MARDO-35678 format. One record per residue: z, x, y of N, C-alpha, C in turn. Coordinates in steps of 0.02 Angstrom, whole numbers, plus 50000, padded with zeros to 5 digits. Layout:
<atoms>
ZXYZXYZXY
...
</atoms>
This chain:
<atoms>
497865056148449497915063448454498275065248519
498825068548513499215070648571498925077148600
498885077348667498625083248701499195087848722
499055094248724499475099148759499025102948807
499275104248866498895107848917499175114948924
498745119848918498945126748929498905128249004
499485128249035499515128849108499195135449130
498775134849181498435140749208497765142049176
497615138449121496975139549087496565133249079
496885127449084496515121149077496875115549114
496505110149125496775104249158496575098049118
496905092549132496715086149104496335082249157
495755079549138495355075549184495385068249162
495565063849208495615056749194495135052849238
494665049349206494195045049243494555038649264
494205034649303494485028149323494625023849262
494195024149211494305020149150494895022949111
494975029549109495555032549076496195030049107
496225029949173496825027649209496985020449189
496475016249186496585009249164496825008949092
496535012949049496695012748977497415014848963
497715018749007498405020848997498875014848997
498705009749036499065003449032499725003049069
499815007049121500415006549162500444999649194
501014996249188501054989349212501244989049286
501134983249317501314982349387502064983149396
502454980749348503184981449352503394988749350
503054992749309503214999849305503015003449369
502445001649398502255004549462502755002649516
502964996349516503464994049565504104998249560
504344999349500504965003149492504885010449515
504305013349500504185020249522504155020649598
503815015849629503745015749702504415014449735
504795009749708505455008349737505905014549735
505895018049678506285024149673506045029549720
505395030149728505115035149774505295033649846
505275027349866505465025449934506195027049947
506625025749898507335027349906507435034849915
507065038849876507105046149884506865048349953
506345045149978506095046650045506625044850097
506955039250087507485037250133508075042050134
508205045150076508745050050071508515057150091
507885057950107507585064350125507575069150065
507535066450005507505070649945506785071749922
506365073849968505665075049951505365079550005
504785082249990504405086050040503725082750048
503585080450108502945077050121502745078150194
502335083150206502075083950275501615078150291
501555076550355501105071150376500395072950355
500025067750337499335068750314498905071850369
498385075350350497865077650396497205074750372
496715074350416496105071150394495485072450434
494945069650409494295069750441494075062550453
493655061750504493445054950523492695055150539
492275055450486491555056550496491195051150535
491405044850526491085039250560491615035150595
491405030750640491875026450676492285022250626
492935022250637493405018250597493385020150523
493245026550508493295029050440493805034650438
494035036250379494515041750372494475044750303
494625051250301494705055050238495335059150247
495845057850206496495060850217496735065050158
497035070750174497375074950125498115073150127
498385071250069499065068450066499465072050011
499855077350030500255080949981500975078449978
501295079449921502005077749915502305081349855
502955082949862503355085549807503965081049800
504065078549739504625073949724505065077049670
505605080449690506035083749640506295079049586
506485072949605506755068149556506275067149497
505635067149512505125065849460504805072349435
505045078049461504735084549445503985084049454
503785081049509503075079449521502845082449587
502255085449585501975088749643501225087749642
500935085849699500205084949699499935083049767
499285081749768498955080049831498405074949816
498365069849858497825064949852497335066049909
496685065749892496155066049942495855059049943
496055055149993495865048049995495435046450054
494985041750045494515039750098494505032150106
494365030050167494285022950182493675022050227
493165018850200492545017550236492395010050232
492595006250284492554998950282491864996150269
491334999850286490654997350276490364998750207
490775001350163490535003050096490264997150056
490494991150074490254985250037489494984550043
489214987150097488484986850106488114991150055
488474995850026488185000249975488404998349905
488754992749900489004990649835489584994849811
489954997849857490515002149841491164999549870
491735001049838492374999049867492515002649932
492904999449975493095002350039493485008850031
493915009049980494365014649971494155018749910
494185025349917494095029849860494635035249863
494775038249806495305043449806495265047549742
495445053849749495515058549693496185061949701
496545062849646497215065949650497255071949605
497535077349632497675083449593498425083849583
498635084149520499335084949503499465092249485
500005095049513500145102149503500805103049466
500875108849434501505110749402501965113649455
502555110549468502995113049521503275119949507
503245122349445503535128849428503055134649437
502405133349431501915138749438501405137449493
501345131249514500845129449565500165127949536
500055129349472499395128149442499255120649434
498625118749439498455111649429498555109649356
498805103549348498895100649281498355095549265
498175091749317497705086149306497325084549369
496735081849359496335078849413496175071749389
496305066849432496195059949411495925055649468
495525050749449495325045649497495945041949520
495995040649585496605037649612496485031149649
495915027949637495805021349668496305016349641
496405016349575496885011749545497595013149570
497785019449573498445021249598498545018649668
498055019849712498105017749782498175010249787
497775006549750497794999249753498464996649730
498704999049674499324996449645499944998449685
499975004749706500585006949741500625003849811
500055002649844500074999549910500374992649906
500154988649858500434981949850501164982249828
501334987149787502034987849766502494989449825
502264993549871502664995149931502814988749970
502304984549980502414978250016502904973849977
502844973749911503294969649871504014972149877
504114978649878504784981449888505044979349957
504614979850007504804977850075505024970550077
504654966250042504824959150041505524957950013
505734961849964506394960949935506944962049986
506814966250035507324968050085507224964550152
506614962350167506454960250235506204953150241
505964950150187505734943250189506304938450175
506234932350197506734927250180506724925950105
507314925050077507354923850006507054917249984
507004912550031506724905950015505994905150036
505644910750046504954910450069504514906450021
504164901450050503754896950009503004897750022
502824900250082502114900750099501934907950116
501394910350085501134917050097500454916550129
500364919850186499714920250218499394927050205
498784927050180498424933350166497784933450206
497704938550247497094939550285496744945750258
496144944650230495784949950196495874949150121
495344946850087495414945150016495004949949972
494964956149994494654961349954495144964049902
495064970449885495494973449833496224972849850
496414974549912497114974249930497384967049934
496964962449956497174955449953497334953349882
496884955249836496994953749765497644956749739
497724963249751498314966749723498964964049753
498954962349817499554959649847499744952849818
499254948649809499424942049781499674942649709
499374947049670499594948049601500334949749598
500544954549639501234956849634501714952149671
501504949349729501954945149767502064938349734
501584936049695501684929849658502274930349610
502414936549588502974937649542503624939449579
503564941649641504144944049678504404939149730
504034933849743504264928449788504404922349745
505024921549723505174916449671505064909249693
505074907949758504984901149783504274899749809
503814904249795503134903649822502794897249796
502564893149844502234886849827501514886549851
501364890549903500704889749936500464896449963
499824897749954499504903649983498924901350026
498934903450090498384901950135497994908450146
497374908550124496974914750125496384914050171
496234919550207495654919650252495304926350247
494644926050248494224932050252493604930250292
493344934950331492744933450371492134932750326
492174935050264491624934350215491784928350171
491424922950181491574916750146491494917450070
491004921250048490894922049975491484925649942
491744930749976492314934449950492934930049949
493034926250002493604921650006493574916349951
493004913249942492944907949893493044910549822
492794916549808492894919549742493634921049730
493974923349781494694924749778495084918449760
494934912949795495284906649784495154904049713
494534904349691494364902049623494744906049571
494754912549580495084916949531495824915349525
496164914849583496894914049580497104906849567
496694902049581496864895249562496884894549486
496504898749451496514898649378497104902649350
497374907349390497894911849366498594909749384
498684906649442499344905249469499494897849472
500134896249470500344889249474500384886849546
500494891349593500554889349663499864887349690
499864883849746499244881449776498914887149815
498274888249804497894893449839497374889849882
497404890849948496974887149993496544892050034
495894890950034495444894650079495454891250146
495664894850198495724891750264495154894150309
495074890750365494474891650408494534897250459
495164899450474495234904450527495914907850521
496024912750566496644916650566497244912150577
497194907450622497764903250638498004899350577
497534896450541497724892550482498044896850428
497874903350428498154907850378498884909450393
499054910150456499724912550473500204907050493
499944901550519500374896150542500774893250483
501414892750490501864890150438501974894950380
501704900950383501814905850330502474909550341
502854910350287503484914050290503354921550285
502834923350249502634930350241501884930750257
501704935750298500994936650316500784943750300
500254944450261499954950850245499274951350277
499154956650316498474957850341498204964050308
497634963150273497344968550233496604969150249
496464970850311495774971550334495644978950350
495134980250390494964987150407495444989950459
495594996350454496004999750504495555001750562
495684998950620495265000150679495625004850728
495255009650754495545014050805495695010150868
495245005650886495345001250943495504994250916
496124991950924496314985450896495884979750922
495804974650880495444968650898495884962650881
496414961450921496914956350904496604949450895
496744946450837496494939850821497054934750810
497664937250801498224932850784498664931950845
498704925950869499104924450928499844924050910
500244926950954500964927250941501264920250930
501034915450969501334908750966501184905050901
500724907650860500564904350797501094905750743
501504910650753501964912950700502614908950700
502864907450641503474903550636504084908050641
504644905050657505274908750661505484911150591
505724917250588505954920050525505404923150484
504824924350515504254927150478504364934450460
504084936450404504024943550387503284945250385
503094950450424502394952450430502314959450402
501804960350359501674966850330500944968650339
500774971850396500074974050405499964980650368
499444980750326499254987250297498624989850332
498464986550388497884988450429498084990150500
498704992850507498974994750573499004988650620
498834989950683498864984750734498174981550744
497724982350696497034980150704496974972850725
497384968450698497344961250712497914958650754
498384962950772499014960550800499084962050874
499334957250912499494958250982500114962650987
500114967051037500704971351046501314967051062
501204961451095501754956751110502124954851046
501754953550993502064951650930502484957450903
502204963350903502554969150877503194970450917
503144969750982503694971351027504274966451021
504124960151007504654955151007505004954350939
504794958050889505124957750824505854959750831
506284956250794506984958250793507074965050760
506654966350710506644972950678505914974850667
505744980950687505074983750675505174990150634
504854990350576504934996050531504254999350518
504285005550497503685009250473503875012650408
503385015050372503545018950312503715026150330
503385028850381503505035850400503395036750475
503895038950510503825040350582503325046050593
503355051150550502895056850556502175054750548
502045050350499501355048050488501105044150548
501525039850576501325035950634501185040450694
501595045650702501485050350757500805053850749
500625055550688499965058550675499405053950698
499445047650679498915042950697498885041850772
499455041550804499455040950877499105046950909
499235052850882498955058950911498195059250905
497905055850855497175056150846496845049850873
497215045750911496905040250947497005033350920
497345032650864497515025950839498135023350875
498295017050865498875013950896498885015250971
498355013451007498305015151078498865012351121
499175006951099499735004051136500405007051116
500385011751069501005014651044501355009850997
501975011350983502385007150939503005004950976
503274999050960503924997150987504475001450956
505075000450977505635004250949505675003050874
505715008550836505735008050763506455007350740
506585001850705507255000750677507415005650622
506935006750577507045011050520506395012550485
506405017750444505875018650395506055014350335
505545011850300505665007350244506135010450193
506035016750178506455020050128507185020250147
507335020450212508035020350234508365013750218
507975008350221508235001850202508315001350126
507825003850090507845003550017508445007249989
508605013050018509165017049992509835014850021
509835010150068510455007450095510705010950158
510325015850184510545019350244510485015050307
510005010250306509915005650362509894998550334
510054993650376510064986750353509364983650356
509254978850312508634975150312508724968550348
508494963150318508564956450349509304954550349
509524952050408510224949950415510294942450428
509754938950443509784931750453509104928650439
509104922150426508484918550412508044918150474
508344918650534507964917850596507624924250619
507794929950589507494936250611506744936450598
506384938950647505664940350640505594947850628
505264949750574505254956750554504534958850538
504344964750561503704967650542503814974550512
503484975950457503494982450425502784985050420
502614990050460501934992750464501894999150422
501574998650364501525004350319500805007050317
500745013550322500085016650317499955019450247
500485020550209500425023350142500615030650141
500995032650090501255039450086501125042550018
501055049150018500925052649956501515052349908
502125051249934502705050749889502655044649845
502225039949862502115034049819501585035449766
501125039949781500575041549735500795046349679
501155051449699501285057049653501715054949593
502255051149601502635049049541502225044749493
501805040349521501375036249478500885040749440
500595045549475500125050249443500475054249388
501085056349401501465060249351501575056049288
501745049749297501855045349239501205044249201
500665043349236500015042549204499835048849163
499965054649192499815060949159500215061749095
500865060349098501285061049039501065056348983
500895050249001500685045448950500005047248921
499565049748964498905051848941498965057448889
499415062248901499515067648853499755064948786
500235060348789500525057648726500015053748686
499555050448721499075046148687498385049248678
498305055348702497665058748695497105055548735
497275053148795496785050048839496535055148890
495895055048904495605059648953495245065448919
495075070248960494685076048936495005082448963
495115087248919495365093748942494775098048963
494855101349020494325105549049494605112449062
494205117649050494445124449065494435125749140
494895130049161494895132249231494435138249238
</atoms>
């Protein structure tokens, strides 16, 4: 049964299960995110820097709006990150997204956005790898084997064609061991649970850190452990990284200068940032260069942007209408 929404009088509500049932693939999310990043690089979007609340230490609740003309998509995500949620049996990240009609401003849909956040975050890193990692990368180091560790390995296993080995580390041994068991059954490459941070990053061509975002960094990864030609993608800011490492990169990128400025203003990134070579979208659209040699050491620090969420949400909404998924609610 196909749905139609009477704009201004009703909305479509999509639960987390509804979002899963729509069946958007990782490849489709990747293509949407890649296109959105290119539009951001061309400045063909409207996205003010996020604003937020921080109820507890090292927690955040952010309002993230964006308008993407290419996708005729407009909306806002209300996302939260509470690293201690595992103590309550809850995921670290939660999110709800409101999709609006760009022509009238009225809401079209409200949907759970945990799945969107997980998938698009990993897709952004995968896009970055295409432009910034060595093409012959064989070893991937993953620090943090929670939801983001899972999502990153799922997508990077398909986007790093020469991947032979994954070295994974998490401070929670049970989570780490479950991660290794799961992916040893799914992937052909070798998945190794390592004993510490050093073993995770040493000899890795690509390093992903997916831990908690800390206002006060707690560097655990020594600069001298990293190999020449490494690509580093922290999705947890500078939480684990020495400023020396960030500063000595041949190229240091961010997803959004405005977003980083916001976080600096509220007390994150206390050491500041080194000189920014480019925003990721500028590289994706060809306005700035990516990797130019195998010897370059490159870091791309992404915090996540609403321009990545909204096109994915728009696609989910359109497919839900066609397939009659979700529930219509009166306004």
